[in-house]
C-alpha positions as CSV (number, residue, x, y, z in Angstrom):
1,M,79.0,23.2,109.8
2,K,77.2,22.7,112.8
3,H,76.8,25.0,115.3
4,F,76.9,24.1,119.1
5,V,75.5,26.4,122.0
6,A,76.1,26.6,125.6
7,A,73.3,28.4,127.1
8,G,74.0,32.1,129.1
9,L,74.0,32.6,133.1
10,L,76.9,29.9,133.7
11,S,79.1,30.2,136.6
12,L,82.9,29.2,136.6
13,C,83.8,26.5,138.3
14,V,84.8,27.1,142.2
15,G,88.4,27.8,143.0
16,M,91.0,27.3,145.6
17,P,90.5,29.0,148.9
18,L,90.3,32.5,149.4
19,S,93.2,32.5,151.5
20,V,95.1,31.6,148.5
21,V,93.3,32.8,145.6
22,A,90.0,34.4,145.0
23,E,87.4,32.4,144.4
24,E,86.9,31.2,140.4
25,S,83.5,31.3,140.1
26,L,81.4,34.6,139.6
27,P,77.7,35.0,140.7
28,T,74.9,34.8,138.4
29,A,72.0,37.0,137.6
30,T,68.6,37.7,136.1
31,P,68.9,40.2,133.2
32,E,66.0,42.3,135.2
33,S,67.4,42.1,138.3
34,V,70.7,44.2,137.3
35,G,69.2,46.6,134.8
36,M,69.0,44.9,131.5
37,T,66.6,43.3,129.5
38,A,66.0,39.5,128.8
39,E,65.1,40.6,124.9
40,G,67.9,42.8,124.7
41,L,70.5,39.7,125.8
42,E,68.8,37.5,123.1
43,A,69.2,40.0,120.4
44,L,73.2,40.3,121.4
45,S,73.0,36.6,121.2
46,A,71.4,36.7,118.1
47,S,74.0,38.7,116.1
48,M,76.8,37.0,117.6
49,R,75.3,33.5,116.4
50,G,75.0,35.6,113.3
51,L,79.0,35.9,112.6
52,V,78.7,32.2,112.6
53,D,75.7,32.0,110.3
54,E,76.9,34.1,108.2
55,G,80.1,32.4,107.5
56,L,82.1,35.2,109.2
57,R,83.7,33.2,112.1
58,A,84.2,29.6,112.6
59,G,83.1,30.2,116.3
60,V,83.1,33.1,118.9
61,V,82.9,33.0,122.9
62,W,81.4,36.2,124.5
63,G,80.3,36.9,128.2
64,V,79.0,39.9,129.8
65,L,78.7,41.3,133.7
66,K,76.7,43.8,135.1
67,D,77.2,44.9,138.4
68,G,79.5,42.1,139.4
69,K,76.7,39.5,137.7
70,L,76.9,37.2,135.3
71,V,74.5,38.0,132.9
72,Q,75.8,36.1,129.8
73,L,78.1,33.7,129.0
74,E,77.5,31.7,125.4
75,A,79.8,29.5,122.8
76,Y,78.6,29.1,119.2
77,G,80.2,27.6,116.3
78,Q,83.5,25.8,116.1
79,R,87.2,25.9,117.5
80,N,88.4,23.4,114.9
81,I,86.1,23.1,111.9
82,E,88.4,20.2,110.3
83,A,88.4,18.3,113.4
84,G,84.7,18.9,114.3
85,L,85.4,20.6,117.6
86,P,82.6,22.9,118.9
87,M,83.4,26.1,120.7
88,E,82.9,26.1,124.4
89,T,83.1,28.7,126.9
90,D,86.5,27.1,128.6
91,T,87.8,27.4,124.7
92,V,91.2,28.7,124.9
93,F,92.6,32.1,122.9
94,R,95.1,34.0,121.4
95,L,95.3,37.4,123.0
96,Y,97.9,39.2,121.4
97,S,97.8,42.7,122.1
98,Q,95.0,41.9,124.8
99,T,97.4,40.9,126.7
100,R,98.9,44.3,127.2
101,A,96.2,45.6,130.4
102,V,96.6,42.3,132.0
103,T,100.6,42.4,132.3
104,A,100.2,46.5,133.0
105,A,98.2,45.6,136.2
106,A,100.7,42.9,137.3
107,I,103.7,45.4,136.9
108,L,102.1,48.1,138.7
109,T,101.6,46.1,141.4
110,L,105.7,47.2,141.6
111,V,104.7,51.2,142.0
112,D,102.2,50.1,145.0
113,D,104.9,47.8,146.5
114,G,107.6,51.0,146.2
115,K,109.8,48.8,144.3
116,V,109.3,51.0,141.4
117,G,108.3,54.9,140.5
118,L,106.5,55.8,137.4
119,D,108.5,58.9,137.1
120,D,111.8,56.7,137.7
121,P,114.6,56.7,134.7
122,V,113.8,53.6,132.7
123,A,118.1,53.2,132.9
124,N,117.8,52.8,136.8
125,Y,116.7,49.3,135.9
126,L,117.6,48.8,132.4
127,P,121.1,50.6,131.9
128,E,121.1,49.7,127.9
129,I,117.8,52.2,127.2
130,A,119.8,55.3,128.4
131,D,122.3,54.7,125.5
132,M,119.5,55.1,122.8
133,P,119.3,58.2,121.1
134,V,117.0,59.3,119.0
135,I,116.6,59.7,115.4
136,A,116.7,63.6,114.4
137,E,117.9,63.4,110.4
138,L,117.0,60.8,107.7
139,S,118.4,60.7,104.1
140,R,116.8,57.9,101.7
141,D,115.8,55.8,104.8
142,R,118.8,56.0,106.5
143,V,119.5,57.3,110.2
144,I,122.2,60.2,109.5
145,K,121.9,61.9,112.9
146,T,120.4,61.3,116.1
147,V,120.8,63.8,119.5
148,P,120.5,62.3,123.0
149,Q,117.1,61.7,124.7
150,N,116.1,64.9,126.4
151,P,114.2,63.9,128.8
152,P,115.2,60.6,129.5
153,M,113.0,58.1,129.1
154,T,110.8,57.0,132.0
155,V,109.0,54.1,133.3
156,R,105.4,56.4,133.4
157,H,106.7,56.7,129.4
158,L,106.6,53.3,128.7
159,F,102.8,52.8,130.3
160,N,101.9,56.0,128.1
161,Y,103.3,54.6,125.3
162,T,105.2,57.6,124.6
163,A,108.6,56.6,125.2
164,G,109.6,56.8,121.2
165,L,109.4,53.3,121.0
166,G,107.4,51.5,117.7
167,Y,107.4,48.0,116.2
168,A,109.8,47.1,113.3
169,R,107.7,48.1,110.7
170,D,107.6,51.5,112.2
171,W,111.6,52.0,111.9
172,P,113.3,53.1,108.7
173,A,114.2,50.5,106.7
174,G,117.7,51.7,106.5
175,E,117.8,50.2,110.1
176,E,116.5,46.5,108.9
177,M,114.9,45.8,112.1
178,E,113.0,42.6,112.0
179,Q,110.3,42.0,114.8
180,R,110.9,38.4,114.6
181,D,114.7,39.0,115.8
182,I,113.5,41.0,118.4
183,L,111.1,39.3,120.1
184,S,112.5,35.7,118.6
185,L,110.6,32.4,120.6
186,D,114.1,31.1,121.2
187,G,115.3,34.2,123.2
188,N,114.0,36.0,126.3
189,L,113.1,39.7,127.2
190,S,116.6,39.9,128.1
191,D,118.0,39.0,125.0
192,M,115.3,41.6,123.3
193,I,116.7,44.3,125.3
194,D,120.1,43.6,124.1
195,K,119.1,43.7,120.5
196,F,116.8,46.4,120.6
197,A,118.6,49.0,122.7
198,K,121.2,48.9,119.6
199,Y,118.6,50.9,117.5
200,P,118.0,54.5,118.1
201,L,114.2,55.7,119.3
202,L,111.6,57.0,116.9
203,A,110.7,60.5,119.1
204,Q,111.7,62.1,122.4
205,P,110.7,60.3,125.1
206,G,107.2,62.2,125.6
207,E,106.9,63.3,122.2
208,R,103.7,61.3,121.2
209,W,101.8,57.7,121.3
210,I,103.2,54.9,119.2
211,Y,101.9,51.8,119.6
212,G,105.0,49.5,119.9
213,F,107.2,47.5,122.3
214,H,107.0,49.4,125.3
215,S,104.6,46.7,127.3
216,D,107.3,44.5,126.3
217,V,110.6,46.4,127.8
218,L,108.0,46.6,131.1
219,G,108.2,43.1,131.2
220,A,112.0,43.5,131.0
221,L,111.7,45.8,133.7
222,A,109.6,43.5,136.1
223,E,112.2,40.2,135.6
224,V,115.2,42.6,136.8
225,V,113.2,44.1,139.8
226,S,111.3,41.0,141.1
227,G,113.9,38.5,139.8
228,R,111.8,36.4,138.3
229,A,110.8,35.1,134.5
230,F,108.4,37.5,133.8
231,N,106.0,33.9,133.2
232,D,106.7,33.4,136.8
233,F,105.9,37.1,138.5
234,L,102.7,37.4,136.4
235,D,101.3,34.1,137.7
236,R,102.1,35.3,141.3
237,R,101.4,38.7,140.9
238,L,97.5,38.5,139.2
239,L,96.9,35.3,137.7
240,R,96.9,32.9,140.6
241,R,95.5,35.7,142.9
242,I,92.1,36.5,141.3
243,G,91.8,32.8,139.7
244,M,92.5,33.4,136.1
245,K,93.3,29.4,136.0
246,D,93.6,29.5,132.2
247,T,95.6,32.6,131.5
248,G,99.2,32.0,130.5
249,Y,101.8,31.5,128.1
250,W,100.9,27.9,127.2
251,V,97.6,25.6,127.5
252,Q,98.0,23.5,130.1
253,R,99.3,20.5,129.6
254,G,97.2,17.9,127.9
255,S,94.5,20.4,126.5
256,N,95.9,21.8,123.2
257,D,93.2,21.1,121.7
258,R,91.3,23.6,123.7
259,L,93.3,26.1,121.6
260,A,90.9,27.6,119.0
261,L,92.2,27.4,115.5
262,V,93.1,30.7,113.4
263,Y,91.0,31.2,110.4
264,G,90.6,33.9,107.5
265,P,89.0,34.1,104.2
266,G,89.9,32.0,101.9
267,D,89.2,31.7,97.6
268,G,85.9,32.4,97.3
269,G,85.1,33.5,100.8
270,A,85.2,30.3,102.3
271,L,87.1,30.5,105.8
272,T,90.0,28.6,106.1
273,A,92.7,27.7,108.5
274,V,95.6,30.2,108.0
275,S,99.2,30.9,109.8
276,A,99.0,33.5,112.7
277,P,102.1,35.3,114.0
278,A,103.4,33.3,117.0
279,S,104.0,35.6,119.8
280,S,104.3,32.7,122.5
281,T,104.4,29.2,121.8
282,Y,101.1,28.4,123.0
283,T,101.0,24.7,123.7
284,K,104.7,23.9,125.6
285,P,106.6,25.8,128.2
286,G,108.8,28.4,126.0
287,T,111.8,31.1,127.2
288,M,110.3,34.1,125.1
289,F,106.9,35.7,127.7
290,S,105.9,38.6,125.6
291,A,104.0,41.2,127.8
292,G,103.0,42.9,124.6
293,G,101.0,40.2,123.1
294,G,101.8,36.3,124.6
295,L,99.3,35.5,126.6
296,V,96.4,33.1,126.1
297,S,93.1,33.1,127.8
298,T,89.6,32.4,127.9
299,V,86.2,34.5,128.5
300,P,85.6,33.5,131.8
301,D,89.2,34.7,132.8
302,Y,89.0,37.9,131.0
303,L,85.9,38.4,132.7
304,R,87.6,38.2,136.4
305,F,90.2,40.5,135.0
306,G,88.0,43.5,133.9
307,Q,85.7,42.7,137.3
308,M,88.9,43.1,139.7
309,I,89.6,46.7,137.5
310,L,85.5,48.1,138.4
311,N,86.1,47.2,141.6
312,G,89.3,49.1,141.9
313,G,91.7,46.4,142.1
314,E,90.1,43.4,144.2
315,L,88.1,40.2,143.7
316,D,86.1,38.3,146.1
317,G,88.2,39.8,148.9
318,V,91.7,39.4,147.5
319,R,93.0,43.2,146.6
320,V,95.9,42.8,143.7
321,L,96.1,46.5,142.9
322,K,95.7,50.0,144.8
323,T,92.3,51.9,144.1
324,G,94.1,54.8,143.3
325,T,96.7,53.0,141.2
326,V,93.4,51.6,139.1
327,A,92.0,54.7,139.0
328,A,95.3,56.3,137.1
329,M,95.6,52.7,135.1
330,G,92.4,53.9,134.0
331,T,92.9,57.9,133.6
332,N,93.4,59.0,129.8
333,A,97.6,60.2,129.9
334,L,97.9,62.3,126.8
335,T,97.9,65.7,126.0
336,P,97.0,67.2,122.4
337,T,100.1,67.4,121.2
338,Q,100.8,63.7,121.9
339,G,97.6,62.8,120.2
340,T,94.8,59.8,120.6
341,V,95.3,56.3,119.8
342,S,96.0,55.7,116.3
343,F,98.4,54.3,114.0
344,G,100.8,55.1,111.2
345,D,102.6,54.2,108.5
346,G,99.9,52.7,106.4
347,F,98.3,50.6,109.5
348,N,94.6,51.9,110.0
349,P,93.4,52.7,113.3
350,P,90.2,50.0,113.7
351,R,87.5,52.4,113.9
352,P,85.8,51.5,117.4
353,F,89.3,53.3,118.9
354,S,88.3,56.3,117.1
355,G,88.2,58.9,119.8
356,Y,90.4,56.9,122.2
357,G,93.1,58.0,124.3
358,W,95.4,56.0,126.7
359,G,96.2,55.3,130.3
360,L,98.5,53.3,131.9
361,G,98.4,50.4,129.7
362,I,95.0,50.5,128.2
363,G,92.9,52.5,126.1
364,V,90.5,55.2,127.6
365,R,87.3,56.2,126.2
366,L,87.5,60.5,126.0
367,A,84.7,62.7,126.8
368,D,84.6,65.5,123.9
369,A,85.5,63.0,120.9
370,V,83.9,61.5,118.0
371,H,83.3,57.6,118.6
372,A,82.2,54.7,116.4
373,V,80.7,52.6,119.0
374,P,78.8,53.4,121.9
375,G,79.9,53.6,125.4
376,S,80.7,55.7,128.5
377,T,83.0,58.4,129.4
378,G,86.4,56.7,130.7
379,D,85.2,53.1,129.6
380,L,88.6,51.2,129.0
381,V,89.2,49.0,126.0
382,W,91.6,47.2,123.3
383,G,91.5,44.2,121.6
384,G,94.0,41.8,120.0
385,L,95.3,40.8,116.7
386,A,93.2,37.5,116.2
387,N,89.9,39.4,116.9
388,T,89.4,39.5,120.5
389,T,87.8,42.4,122.0
390,Y,86.9,43.7,125.6
391,F,85.5,46.7,127.5
392,F,85.0,47.4,131.2
393,D,82.6,50.6,131.5
394,P,82.9,52.1,135.0
395,T,79.7,54.4,134.7
396,E,77.0,51.4,133.9
397,N,79.2,49.0,135.9
398,I,79.4,46.7,132.6
399,V,82.4,43.9,132.0
400,A,82.2,42.4,128.2
401,V,84.7,40.2,126.3
402,A,84.2,38.4,123.1
403,M,87.0,36.3,121.6
404,T,87.4,34.3,118.3
405,Q,90.5,34.0,115.7
406,Y,90.0,35.3,112.8
407,L,92.7,37.4,110.6
408,G,90.4,39.1,107.3
409,S,88.9,42.4,106.8
410,T,85.6,42.2,109.0
411,A,87.8,42.1,112.4
412,D,86.1,45.4,113.7
413,E,82.2,43.3,113.4
414,L,83.2,41.8,116.3
415,V,83.5,44.7,118.7
416,F,80.4,46.5,116.8
417,R,78.1,43.8,117.3
418,L,79.6,43.3,121.1
419,R,78.9,47.0,122.0
420,E,75.7,47.4,120.3
421,G,74.2,44.5,121.8
422,V,75.4,45.4,125.0
423,Y,74.4,48.6,125.3
424,G,71.1,48.0,123.4
425,A,70.0,45.5,126.1
426,L,70.1,48.1,129.3
427,A,66.8,49.0,130.1
428,E,65.4,52.1,129.7
């Protein structure tokens, strides 16, 4: 396999006028000028390149911002082995669950505008939700008793992932829920609500944290309030305003070959192209705009999003969110009885998320917890099914993003190498 490297300290293209969107370039800096070391960043590069050299990934792109300055942006390996296409810094990736923080920020603009209240009943916007009972008793994987919601589900429950929703695998087998039916690419978010509302909730709103359809329901809510399809809402409220020009539900017209293929270990361990779940159409316009997992994006775009969050809701003079809203987004909202970030029903939690709570659509590092990766209390994190990851550290003022496309048992390795490399590059 040939390897391709793009040097660090790369700036992005200059964007549209500031009055329309934030400028699309990010200022660069030498490592020493922002409290990092060149040797440490080279060690990070060597570690990331090792993922490819060791045969663990086809290619990888990663970037680091410190104090709002770009200190490293590199690409290595290939985005398409069979076609011989190199991984490049503007390669497009399927975000899957890394979609959630982006869509949460956009939907929170409705809260800032006073159009939605966090403690409003969801039934105010999606009345079908009010009729969803809660499972009270099972027999042989069949629901034999339900009770009404108490308390009624609120918008805050959806953002905090305590609304009693899961994914299809979490419902009793007797309910016969199918993930692909709920989020059918042939439908839309309104269809999703109609289908989903026929099932009972897994738990009472506010009872416990469960990973599930919460963001997608929020997307449907945003469509109702804004009167726009969610892709258009997201573009107008966030993406266009901060220069995330390569983020959306499908790649730009004529750019399909920029989308990296997904690889996994094949016979004998060698990487082979694999079929990945379709959360959006990716290469052509569609109608299902999953707010929980449908976006594609690039490392530079996600760096811009992270810096907007660390800046308290603005980037290059363009304010997207109120400072207090961003602070609430990044504050752990879970009580001890609601749990910490974890996954049940046989889906093991990725080790890097040990010791994390949850804010408004994003993971939050807890102060008094056991952690598997270096970081700072209150740093913000999540990742995606096909092995993309990020963290935003308000204490050290760091935004770090790494993306590849991989399904397999070594997925955690990307997170460990990014975290260990970035914190290892901080000057003493």
